[in-house]
C-alpha beads as a LAMMPS data file, in Angstrom:
LAMMPS data file: protein, C-alpha beads

198 atoms
197 bonds

1 atom types
1 bond types

-500.0 500.0 xlo xhi
-500.0 500.0 ylo yhi
-500.0 500.0 zlo zhi

Masses

1 110.0

Atoms # bond

1 1 1 450.787 306.793 -298.028
2 1 1 447.241 307.881 -298.698
3 1 1 445.796 307.677 -302.184
4 1 1 444.252 310.438 -304.251
5 1 1 440.839 308.863 -303.636
6 1 1 441.350 308.842 -299.852
7 1 1 442.418 312.492 -299.882
8 1 1 439.424 313.506 -302.018
9 1 1 436.948 311.536 -299.891
10 1 1 438.306 313.036 -296.674
11 1 1 438.237 316.638 -297.934
12 1 1 434.972 316.546 -299.915
13 1 1 432.660 317.232 -296.925
14 1 1 434.604 320.408 -296.104
15 1 1 434.133 322.374 -299.331
16 1 1 434.369 322.338 -303.090
17 1 1 437.013 320.312 -304.897
18 1 1 437.905 321.000 -308.521
19 1 1 440.977 320.388 -310.699
20 1 1 443.345 323.369 -310.653
21 1 1 446.141 323.415 -313.208
22 1 1 449.453 325.099 -312.484
23 1 1 449.444 326.882 -315.845
24 1 1 446.187 328.612 -314.925
25 1 1 446.519 329.124 -311.165
26 1 1 450.140 329.130 -309.963
27 1 1 451.558 332.621 -309.354
28 1 1 454.726 331.717 -307.473
29 1 1 458.266 332.893 -308.001
30 1 1 459.532 329.312 -307.800
31 1 1 458.495 326.383 -309.979
32 1 1 455.515 324.538 -308.555
33 1 1 456.737 321.166 -307.233
34 1 1 455.355 318.228 -309.220
35 1 1 453.755 316.660 -306.132
36 1 1 451.886 319.885 -305.331
37 1 1 450.806 320.273 -308.959
38 1 1 449.474 316.696 -308.919
39 1 1 447.630 317.316 -305.645
40 1 1 445.816 320.377 -306.983
41 1 1 445.075 318.716 -310.311
42 1 1 443.797 315.450 -308.784
43 1 1 442.301 316.563 -305.432
44 1 1 441.871 320.288 -306.007
45 1 1 440.834 321.854 -302.675
46 1 1 438.996 324.942 -303.789
47 1 1 436.851 325.815 -300.789
48 1 1 433.833 327.992 -300.490
49 1 1 432.983 330.934 -302.689
50 1 1 433.746 334.336 -301.168
51 1 1 433.150 336.846 -303.970
52 1 1 434.244 337.542 -307.530
53 1 1 437.197 339.704 -306.511
54 1 1 438.621 337.362 -303.875
55 1 1 437.480 334.093 -305.422
56 1 1 437.590 330.937 -303.359
57 1 1 438.906 331.161 -299.818
58 1 1 440.069 327.569 -299.535
59 1 1 438.924 324.696 -297.382
60 1 1 438.313 325.174 -293.678
61 1 1 438.349 321.945 -291.674
62 1 1 437.043 322.083 -288.109
63 1 1 438.915 320.372 -285.291
64 1 1 439.434 320.578 -281.512
65 1 1 441.523 323.756 -281.690
66 1 1 441.850 326.278 -284.520
67 1 1 440.538 324.916 -287.824
68 1 1 442.853 323.625 -290.526
69 1 1 442.977 325.792 -293.650
70 1 1 444.058 324.631 -297.121
71 1 1 444.220 327.374 -299.780
72 1 1 443.238 326.972 -303.428
73 1 1 446.201 326.902 -305.800
74 1 1 445.616 330.503 -306.922
75 1 1 446.239 331.640 -303.331
76 1 1 449.044 329.231 -302.421
77 1 1 451.889 331.659 -303.182
78 1 1 450.277 334.509 -301.207
79 1 1 449.998 332.027 -298.305
80 1 1 453.806 332.339 -297.955
81 1 1 453.489 335.888 -296.560
82 1 1 454.626 335.996 -292.959
83 1 1 456.841 332.956 -293.476
84 1 1 458.953 333.357 -296.636
85 1 1 458.628 337.163 -296.656
86 1 1 457.441 339.894 -294.305
87 1 1 453.705 340.334 -294.719
88 1 1 453.857 344.152 -294.821
89 1 1 457.260 345.100 -296.237
90 1 1 457.661 342.120 -298.564
91 1 1 461.244 341.681 -297.336
92 1 1 462.553 338.108 -297.645
93 1 1 462.867 336.524 -294.191
94 1 1 466.249 334.849 -293.740
95 1 1 464.896 332.523 -291.046
96 1 1 462.651 330.709 -293.545
97 1 1 464.468 328.001 -295.554
98 1 1 464.237 328.205 -299.342
99 1 1 463.160 324.560 -299.555
100 1 1 459.986 325.086 -297.473
101 1 1 456.558 325.892 -298.916
102 1 1 453.498 326.418 -296.704
103 1 1 450.620 324.293 -298.036
104 1 1 448.140 324.610 -295.140
105 1 1 447.938 326.033 -291.650
106 1 1 446.205 325.775 -288.310
107 1 1 445.840 329.209 -286.745
108 1 1 448.953 330.375 -288.677
109 1 1 450.966 327.332 -287.526
110 1 1 452.149 326.066 -290.929
111 1 1 452.088 322.690 -292.592
112 1 1 455.289 322.814 -294.631
113 1 1 456.057 320.955 -297.839
114 1 1 459.769 320.161 -298.042
115 1 1 460.800 320.679 -301.657
116 1 1 463.720 318.268 -301.216
117 1 1 461.866 315.272 -299.767
118 1 1 458.184 315.849 -300.577
119 1 1 457.281 315.250 -296.915
120 1 1 455.111 317.547 -294.793
121 1 1 456.152 318.875 -291.420
122 1 1 454.241 321.004 -288.932
123 1 1 455.674 323.965 -287.034
124 1 1 454.322 326.127 -284.246
125 1 1 454.796 329.850 -283.789
126 1 1 456.410 331.093 -280.629
127 1 1 459.428 328.794 -280.521
128 1 1 461.756 331.711 -281.344
129 1 1 462.963 330.067 -284.555
130 1 1 461.483 327.719 -287.108
131 1 1 462.678 324.214 -286.329
132 1 1 462.947 321.270 -288.676
133 1 1 461.311 318.623 -286.500
134 1 1 461.158 316.087 -289.280
135 1 1 458.177 314.928 -291.291
136 1 1 454.689 314.652 -289.839
137 1 1 453.167 313.258 -293.051
138 1 1 454.808 311.292 -295.852
139 1 1 453.330 313.595 -298.504
140 1 1 450.567 316.104 -299.175
141 1 1 447.999 313.401 -300.001
142 1 1 448.509 311.798 -296.572
143 1 1 448.223 315.235 -294.943
144 1 1 444.966 315.960 -296.766
145 1 1 443.474 312.553 -295.940
146 1 1 444.344 312.910 -292.249
147 1 1 443.213 316.522 -291.816
148 1 1 439.974 315.805 -293.675
149 1 1 439.347 312.721 -291.542
150 1 1 439.907 314.714 -288.350
151 1 1 437.319 317.220 -289.578
152 1 1 434.845 314.474 -290.453
153 1 1 435.049 312.935 -286.970
154 1 1 434.677 316.408 -285.452
155 1 1 431.569 317.147 -287.527
156 1 1 430.029 313.743 -286.818
157 1 1 430.473 314.176 -283.053
158 1 1 428.452 317.399 -282.953
159 1 1 427.711 318.759 -279.478
160 1 1 428.923 315.526 -277.894
161 1 1 432.554 316.334 -278.799
162 1 1 433.504 317.875 -275.445
163 1 1 433.250 316.648 -271.875
164 1 1 432.178 318.984 -269.045
165 1 1 435.827 319.994 -268.501
166 1 1 436.129 320.873 -272.235
167 1 1 438.416 317.939 -272.985
168 1 1 437.539 315.890 -276.056
169 1 1 435.147 313.058 -275.293
170 1 1 437.285 309.862 -275.163
171 1 1 434.700 308.058 -277.295
172 1 1 435.348 310.455 -280.182
173 1 1 439.111 310.420 -279.637
174 1 1 439.037 306.624 -279.928
175 1 1 436.907 306.905 -283.083
176 1 1 439.391 309.370 -284.557
177 1 1 442.334 307.074 -283.881
178 1 1 440.420 304.159 -285.400
179 1 1 439.710 306.184 -288.556
180 1 1 443.285 307.520 -288.867
181 1 1 444.958 304.158 -288.249
182 1 1 444.423 302.792 -291.803
183 1 1 446.093 305.940 -293.152
184 1 1 449.127 306.185 -290.859
185 1 1 449.145 303.216 -288.452
186 1 1 447.768 303.023 -284.910
187 1 1 450.781 304.530 -283.140
188 1 1 450.982 307.558 -285.413
189 1 1 447.204 307.973 -285.252
190 1 1 447.461 308.268 -281.472
191 1 1 450.301 310.794 -281.839
192 1 1 448.243 312.888 -284.274
193 1 1 445.317 312.912 -281.843
194 1 1 447.668 314.237 -279.154
195 1 1 449.287 316.812 -281.427
196 1 1 445.943 318.286 -282.473
197 1 1 444.512 318.396 -278.927
198 1 1 442.193 315.420 -279.116

Bonds

1 1 1 2
2 1 2 3
3 1 3 4
4 1 4 5
5 1 5 6
6 1 6 7
7 1 7 8
8 1 8 9
9 1 9 10
10 1 10 11
11 1 11 12
12 1 12 13
13 1 13 14
14 1 14 15
15 1 15 16
16 1 16 17
17 1 17 18
18 1 18 19
19 1 19 20
20 1 20 21
21 1 21 22
22 1 22 23
23 1 23 24
24 1 24 25
25 1 25 26
26 1 26 27
27 1 27 28
28 1 28 29
29 1 29 30
30 1 30 31
31 1 31 32
32 1 32 33
33 1 33 34
34 1 34 35
35 1 35 36
36 1 36 37
37 1 37 38
38 1 38 39
39 1 39 40
40 1 40 41
41 1 41 42
42 1 42 43
43 1 43 44
44 1 44 45
45 1 45 46
46 1 46 47
47 1 47 48
48 1 48 49
49 1 49 50
50 1 50 51
51 1 51 52
52 1 52 53
53 1 53 54
54 1 54 55
55 1 55 56
56 1 56 57
57 1 57 58
58 1 58 59
59 1 59 60
60 1 60 61
61 1 61 62
62 1 62 63
63 1 63 64
64 1 64 65
65 1 65 66
66 1 66 67
67 1 67 68
68 1 68 69
69 1 69 70
70 1 70 71
71 1 71 72
72 1 72 73
73 1 73 74
74 1 74 75
75 1 75 76
76 1 76 77
77 1 77 78
78 1 78 79
79 1 79 80
80 1 80 81
81 1 81 82
82 1 82 83
83 1 83 84
84 1 84 85
85 1 85 86
86 1 86 87
87 1 87 88
88 1 88 89
89 1 89 90
90 1 90 91
91 1 91 92
92 1 92 93
93 1 93 94
94 1 94 95
95 1 95 96
96 1 96 97
97 1 97 98
98 1 98 99
99 1 99 100
100 1 100 101
101 1 101 102
102 1 102 103
103 1 103 104
104 1 104 105
105 1 105 106
106 1 106 107
107 1 107 108
108 1 108 109
109 1 109 110
110 1 110 111
111 1 111 112
112 1 112 113
113 1 113 114
114 1 114 115
115 1 115 116
116 1 116 117
117 1 117 118
118 1 118 119
119 1 119 120
120 1 120 121
121 1 121 122
122 1 122 123
123 1 123 124
124 1 124 125
125 1 125 126
126 1 126 127
127 1 127 128
128 1 128 129
129 1 129 130
130 1 130 131
131 1 131 132
132 1 132 133
133 1 133 134
134 1 134 135
135 1 135 136
136 1 136 137
137 1 137 138
138 1 138 139
139 1 139 140
140 1 140 141
141 1 141 142
142 1 142 143
143 1 143 144
144 1 144 145
145 1 145 146
146 1 146 147
147 1 147 148
148 1 148 149
149 1 149 150
150 1 150 151
151 1 151 152
152 1 152 153
153 1 153 154
154 1 154 155
155 1 155 156
156 1 156 157
157 1 157 158
158 1 158 159
159 1 159 160
160 1 160 161
161 1 161 162
162 1 162 163
163 1 163 164
164 1 164 165
165 1 165 166
166 1 166 167
167 1 167 168
168 1 168 169
169 1 169 170
170 1 170 171
171 1 171 172
172 1 172 173
173 1 173 174
174 1 174 175
175 1 175 176
176 1 176 177
177 1 177 178
178 1 178 179
179 1 179 180
180 1 180 181
181 1 181 182
182 1 182 183
183 1 183 184
184 1 184 185
185 1 185 186
186 1 186 187
187 1 187 188
188 1 188 189
189 1 189 190
190 1 190 191
191 1 191 192
192 1 192 193
193 1 193 194
194 1 194 195
195 1 195 196
196 1 196 197
197 1 197 198
């Protein structure tokens, strides 16, 4: 599992971090899980300033496909729209399990915190039904450290990231796997590179 320090260091280049306390920022209809409260208090992805009315938009982390997005705590409950409830009518969607909480996304494909286990899974739209494919990350700190690291390698690569056929340059893929390996092991690092189109 990744530490608080690893998660903070990985996310810091992608936007502002600041402690966010549940008492001040959580607007959900369910109690905020302790692990999520600790993540926002200790890592605190806040993002970039939008305006006074909207506040912070959250962190945006660039990668080979759609960017990863992690909302600030004040917007975490509204992030459930389209998953837990219909985004227009507000009707509760029966297909979304009660024990799932979206904590980040990639192009609306959610990273899901399992309230029972504390693990994070990743689901893709278009499968016809949300599937429980098991955990992708042990916890939200590991997720944050990995997504932030992917973004760091992407940013460091610059224009050299893609080959002429628009595949990711193997040099940068290898660097990504090398950087992820201390967080999740070499085999899982390779799997993450595949999953996120590296």
